[in-house]
N, C-alpha and C positions, 0 to 999 in steps of 0.2 A: 345694806341699803334698805330703806323703808319704802313702802309703796304709798301711792296717793290714797287719801281717804275716799270711800265710795261716793261721797257727795261732791267731790272736787270735779269741776267741769274741765273737760279736755276735748279739743277739736282735732279731727283727723287732719294731719299735715298734707294729705293728698287731695281730698275732696272738700274739706272744711266742715264735714258733718260732725255733729256732737257725738262723742263716743259714749257708749253705754258701759258704765262701770261693771255691770253684770256680765258683759261679754268679754271675759278675760280668762287667762290661765297663767300659771306660774312655772318657772323653770330655773335650773341652776347653770352655772358656768362649767360645762363639762370639758372644755379645752384647757383652760389654765387654772381651774379650781378656785376662782374667786369665791370667798365665803358669802353665804347668804342665798336667798331666793329672790328672783326678779319677776316682775309682773309684765305681761304683754296684754294690752287692751286692744280689742279688735273693733273695726268700723263695720257697722251693719250695712252701710251704703256701698262701699267699694271693696271691703274685705281687708284693707290695710291694717297692719298691727303696729302698735307703738309701745316701746319699752318705757314704763313709767316708774318713778319720775325720770325725765330725761337727764342723763348724766351731764354734768358741767364739763368743759374742756379739761380741767385739771383732774376730775374724777375719771374721765375717759382715758387720759394718758396713763393713769395708775393701773388700769386694767390690762396694759400691755407689758409683758416681761421684757427684760433687756435683750433676750434672744428671740424676740418676735420675728417670725420668718421673713416677712417682706422688708425688715430693717437689718437683719443679721447678715453681715458680709465678712465674718471674721474666722472662717473655717481654715483648717490647715491646707497644705498644698494638694494632697491627694483628694481629700474629702471636698475641698473647695472646687477642684476640677470636676468632680462628679456632680456636685451641686449645680455648677454653672452649666454643665451639659443638660441637666434636667430642666433648668430654668430656660435655657435657649430653646429646647424642644417645646416647652409649654408656651413660650412667647410666639414662636413660629406658628404653632397650632392656633393660637388666639388670633393672629393676624389673618389667617385663612378662614376664620369662622365668623359667624354673626356676633356682634354687629360691625366688627372692624373690617370685614371684607367689603364694606361700603366704600372704603378708601381705594379699592382696586380700580385702576383706570383713571383716577383723578390725578391731576398735576400735583407734585409735591408743593408744600407751602409751610405754613406755621400751624402748629397744633399745641394744645394745652392738655396735659395729663393730670387730672385731679386725683390725688392719692397715689403719686408715682412710686412710692417706696424707694428701693435702690435704683430704679430706672431700668429695670429689666425690659419692659415693653417699650418705654420711651427710647432706650438705647437702640433697639432694633429699628425704630422709625428713623432715628438719626442716621443709621447706616444706610437707609433707603433714600436719604437726601432731605428729610424733613427737618425743620427747625422746631425743636420741642421745648416748651416751657413746662416744667414739672412743679407741682405744688404738693407739699407734704409737711405735716407738723413735726416730723423728726429731723433734726439737724444732721444726725449721723446718716440717715437715709439720703438726705439731700447731698451730702458730701460724696457718697457713693455714686449717686446719679450724675453728679457733675463730672466724675471721672469717665462717664460714658458719653460725655458731650451734651448733656442735658442742662438747660438753663433752669436749675432747680432752685425754687424759692421756698424758704422755710415759713410755715404758717398754715392757716386755713384760708378758704375763699373770703372770709370776712376780714382777714388781716392782710392779704397780699393784693397789691394793685395789679390789675390786668388792663392792658391797653384796649380801649374801646374800638370795636370794628376791625381788629387786627388779625384775627385768627381764622383759619379755614376749617378747623375741626377741634372739637372738645371731647375728651374721653373721660367717662366715669366707669372704670372697670372695677367692680366690687368696691366702690367707695361711697356711692350715694346713700347706701344703707347706714352709714356711720353719721349722717347729717342730722342735725336737729331741725333744720329748715330746708327740706329738699327743694321746694318750689323757689325759695329765695336764692339758693345756690345755683339752681338751673337758670334762673332769670339773670344772675350775674354773668354766667358764661354765654348766654344767648346775646347779651349786650356786647360781649367781647368778640363775638363772631362777625365776620363779614356777612352781608346779605347772601343767603344761600349756603352759609357754612353749616357743617354737620355737627349734631350732638349725638354721640354714640354711648349708650348706657347699657351696662350689664349689672344686674342685681339678682340676689336669690329670689326664686319664685315662691312667695308666701302662699300662693293659691294652689300649689302642686299637691299631688296625691301623697307624696312622701311626708309632707308636713301634716296633712290631715290624718294620715295613718299613724305616724310615730309621735306626733305632738311635740313635747318639749325635748324629746331625744333627737329631733331633726338636726342634722349637722349644721346646716346653714343658718339656724336660728342664732347661734353664737352670742348668747347673752353674756354680759350686758353690753358688749361692744357694738352690736347692731342696734341702733336706736329706732330705726324705721324698717318695717317689713312690708314690702310692696307686692301687691297682686298685679295682674295685667290691667284691671280697671284702675287701680291706684296709680300705676305708672303713667297710664294714658292721661289721667286727671292732672297729675302733678306737672307733666310736660306741657299740657295745654294752659295751665295757670301761669306757667313761666313764659308763655308766648312763643313756644316752639310748634312748628307744624310736623305732625307725626307722619312718617312715611311707612314704617313697618313696625310690627310688634310680634316677636316670635319667642319660642322657648327652645332650649337644648338640654341635653343630658350631660352633667358634669362627670368627670372620671371619679371624683372622690366622694360625691354626695351620698349615694346609697350605701357603699361599704362602710363609710365612716358613721353613718346613721345606725346601721346594724351594730357596729362596735359600741356605740353609745348605749343602745338598748341592752346589749349583752353584758358589757363591762361597766357601764355607768359613767365612763370617762374616756378621754383620748389616751391611748397607750403610747403614742409617739407624738408629743406635743410640740417639739422644736428640733432644730438642728438637722443634720443629715438624715437621721432616722425618719423624721417627718417627711422629708423630700423623697426618700426612697420608697417609703410606704405609700405616699401619694402617687408615685410613678407606677407602683405595682397594682394600684387600683384600676389601671387600664384593663386588667384581665377581667374585671367585672362589667366593663362598659357595655358589651353586647347585650347581656341580660338586663342591665338597667335601662338601656335604650328601648328594648322590647316592652318592658313594663311601663315605661313612660308613655310610649305611643298608645298602648292599650288603655291607659288611664287618662289620656287627654292632654299631656304636655310634660315637659321636663322640669328639672329643678332650678334651671337658670332662665332668667327672663331678659330679653334683649330688645332695645328700641333704637331705631334710626329715625332721627328727627332733624329738622333744619331751622335756621333762622329765616323767617319769611323774607322773600325778595319784594321790596317795596315797588309799586308801580312808578314809572317815570314821572318826575315832577314837572307840571306844565305851568309856566309863569304867565301871569297876566289875565287868565280867565279860568273858569271852571268848566269842566265837561258838562254839556247839556244832555238831559235824558232824551233818548230817541222817541219819536212820535209813534203813534200806532196803537 
């Protein structure tokens, strides 16, 4: 892949500031070993990073191997059972944590899960009584999700029709960073929500100390598959541009982030890139979680960024007259 020439203008997809070509760094694909170096250009205004040039949908699809974890559902009986147990535990943990815990206490309804993969998370919501529409570019992943009771639709948000004002919640769990137009994608789902419906977003925290300390060895950078790298300011800006009202913005510590980053620094690559080995290694990373949590708290925040936002509730429409300003 080639990079943009220094004089090429590029605007931040979060805050629309002009990106400085001098504020950039290069990195490699340490997970799946795609050949070449990739550039990340950073925004001076909000800190957001952009992988340039932005990969086309066809190029992006080529960066995912056939055994890519969220799509692969073809393991044997024993290994498949172990893998499903790990994924079940991860899904239950996700539902109990930010930002998905915002669904607690709400009546079940309709949800849309953007980047649903095999339907691991969406399937758990279906078990709780939700009607879930899943969107994913992989038809194989959509078939697996349908077996879990998910209305899985193959494609991207730009290709799949969503009913306007029909959903109670929209979920971007580690999917918004793959978008070339995050504000446009968020605006699409905001229109699909009922007034007051929730937008629940989890992305890697590009502003965290791990990224600053380890640079291109940071696990969550995931070049070239992650096209947008959001900070807290960037996520706040992109949600506001999409017309969502932000309720909370928090961070958390992922189980895999710090140990995988250290692996990248020491070995230069992922030693367990796919299959059961990846899932078991990811599960064992929980042993490092207490130390990672302490370091994150000391350094100002974790490597995952979460937002809870909602579609604004419009004031009641009054027919026949306009409200008059009060005197005084």
